[in-house]
N, C-alpha and C positions, 0 to 999 in steps of 0.2 A: 485413635485411628484417624489418619489424615484423609480428608475428603479430596476429590479431584479438584474442587474449587480452591482448597487451601494449597494443594500442591502447585496449581497454576500460579497462585499468588506469590508463592515463594520463588518459583522459577522466574516469573516476571521481574521481581526485584533483582535477582541475580543477573538476568539478561540485560536489564537496564544499566546496572553497574558495569558489566563487561563492555557494553556498547559505549558508555561514557569514557571508559579507559581507552578503548580502541580509537575512538574519535579524537580524543586529546592527543594520542600518540600519532595519529594521522596528520594532525595539524602541526605538531612540533617536530615530527620526524622528517621533515623535508619533502613530504609527498605532495606538497602544494595543495591544489584544490581537491575537494572531495569528489568521488566518482559521480558521473553524470548520467549513466544508464542510457546513453544515446543509441547503443546497439539494439535496444528494443525496437527502434524504428525499422530495422531490417527484418524483424521476425514477421513471417507472413500473417500471423493472426492480428498483428498491429498494422502492418503495411496495408492490408486489404480492408481494414476496419473503417467504418464511417463515423460511428459514435464510440468514443473511448472515455471511460471514467479514469480519473486519477485523483490525486489529493495534493494539498500544499504541505510539504514537509516542514517540520519544526525541529528546533534544537539539533540534536545529533542524529536524527533520522537520515537515511540515505536521501540525498537531495533530489527533488523532482522539478526544481525550477527550470533548468534548461530543457529537460524532457518535455515538460508541459508546453513551453513556448514552441519547441520543435514540432510537437503534435499539431498545434494550431497552424504553424507555418506550412505543414504538410497537408493542410486542408481538412484535418479531422475536426469533428465537432467534439470539443472537450467539455466534459461534465465534471464538476467538482462537488464534493459532499457538503451538506449543511445539516447540522444536528437539529432535529425537531424531536426532542425526547419522547419516546425511547428509540426513535428510528433516524435514518439518514434520508435526506431528500437530495436530488441531483439537479444541479443548476448549470446551464451553459455558461462557460466563461471564455472570453475572447482575448484574454491576456492583459486586460486593463486593471491595474491595481486599484483604481478608483472604484471598481465594482466589487471590492472586497471589504469586509468589516471584521473587526476583532471581536471574538466571542469566546469566552472561557479559555483564553490563551491560544486560540486557533484563529486562523484567517479563514473566513467563510464567504462564499459568493453571495452577492445580492441579486435578486431577480426571481422570476417565476420558476418553480420547479417543474421538471417534466413529469408527466403522469404515467407514461407508458415505458416501463423498464425493458420491455422486450426488444426495443430498438438498439439497445446497447450491445455492441459487438465484442468489446474487450474491456476488462476491468483490471485496473492497476491498483493493487492492494498493499497497504502498509503492513509490516510484520516485525516483530522482535526476533523471531526465530521460525524456521520452517523445517519440518522433518522430511525424510525421504519418501514418505507416502503423500506428501503435499499438505499435511495439516500444519496450520500456522498458529502461532501464539501472538496475539495482538496486545494492545495496551490494557484490556480488561473491561472496557465499557460495554462490549457486546453489540456495538452498532453494526459492525461488519458481519457479525454472526447472524444478525437479523436481516441484513440486506442481501448478502450473497445468495441465499436460496431463491430470492425473487428475480435474480438475473441469470439469464442463460448464456451470456457472453463468456468468452475465454477469460479465465481468471489467472493473473500472474502476480505473485508477491515480489516485493523489492526488499532485498537485504544485503548486508555486507557478506563477503564470502565465508567468513568464520561463523556465520549465523545459520548455515545449512547444517542441520543436526543429523548425525548418523544414528542417534537414539530417538526412538518414537516419543513424541510429546504426549502428555496426558490429554485425553479428549473426552468430550461429552457428546451426547446425542445431537445437540444442535450445531456442532462444529462441522464446517464444510471444507472439504479438501480442495486445494487449488489445482489448476491444470498444469501450472509451471511456476518456477521461481527464477528471478533474475538476480545474479550477483553483479558486481561491477564489470565483469568481463564475459560472463556466460549466461545462457538460459538453459535451465534443466527442465525437461518435460516429465510430468508424472503420468499423464494419460494422453 
């Protein structure tokens, strides 16, 4: 009998392979640059936010580079995650690459972490896949699973359009549904 954790692991492997193929096709198919998700700046939950968390995308993840810089330019206080096992801490980042360090293949912010997560108005979340109920499948480390319940801000996942699943993803008691998901051209609200 397959457990939910085993099923998730198998799906993650498949979703990573599909994303890698999609990303390679995007780069070689004449589509030019990868999507930048700048349309999120027009969503009221982001536009009216003061404190916004995001992340620094890696590899073939949907790029957050331009979005992060635009959030800072729009006067938002941008918070990036830093792994302090088994949790995430959130650190203010002003767009200075000198204030980042390489750790476990990720770029993480340097500086003092904020203590009060209740100030966060919007949370931009990485995902491999999101289903129509707002449940996401991440990379499997559980860091966001532990962090999201502590944040009351509006939660939006970022994915490529093909990664919005019409089939429910397997979920466990600790999984938290997102409020919305952003594809390169649209935002879909779940609640």
